[in-house]
C-alpha angles and dihedrals in degrees: 000000000000129000093258091060092046091051091048090053090046091052091048092052093045092051091053092047090050091046090050088051092052093048092050092047090052092051094050093048092051093051091047091050090052094050089048093051091048090051092048091049092049091050090049093051089050092048091049092049092048089049092050090050092049090050091050092049092049088050092050090050091048092051090054094055113081117213092290121063100254126147118222116230131219100347097101116117117231111268137196116240127180137215124184127194143166116251107179140317106345094337121116133178127219111197129189098225091171129093101246131070119254109222129203090007121186136175124211137172122225112277110257093011091123088221113154098234132164108192117213123239098251128168110158127008113197122205109285094016123116139197127212125215137167125243135159133183119236126203089257096046105133098183126022094185119120125203118218112197122189145151118251123179087343091305124120108235135181135194123190122201136160117236110274116247120269112264110231110194115186 
């Protein structure tokens, strides 16, 4: 075998290796773009739902105010209100900051979101009480929103919120 033949074989092998690298790069980029698109779509759905809820709340407030700007006093029913925060590592806290109990409470991640999530065994959450749960984003997580479902005054309710950012204290 002469040097020209060896050079041709090396060039051919190098070309195949480079081609395999290009194909791998294209596949990775396509998957990354799909995951980004899914995350963007999930964020848009969540923003849309939150906007609709804010509009409904403002409309309810406007309905309660007669022609003049007066504020009613003392007739408001107790309500459940939620706050979610990061504690440490992959540990999060969900707290009922309202003044009504949340009955038959459950927490779920979006189907197919690829979020590592360990839901707590929750039944009722009284005002001021909290529950802890574990969740962690993966490189392929498409939606970090959690859905909290509960019964309030005999009515089924839901609240959707993305995982809060991890607090990094120096």
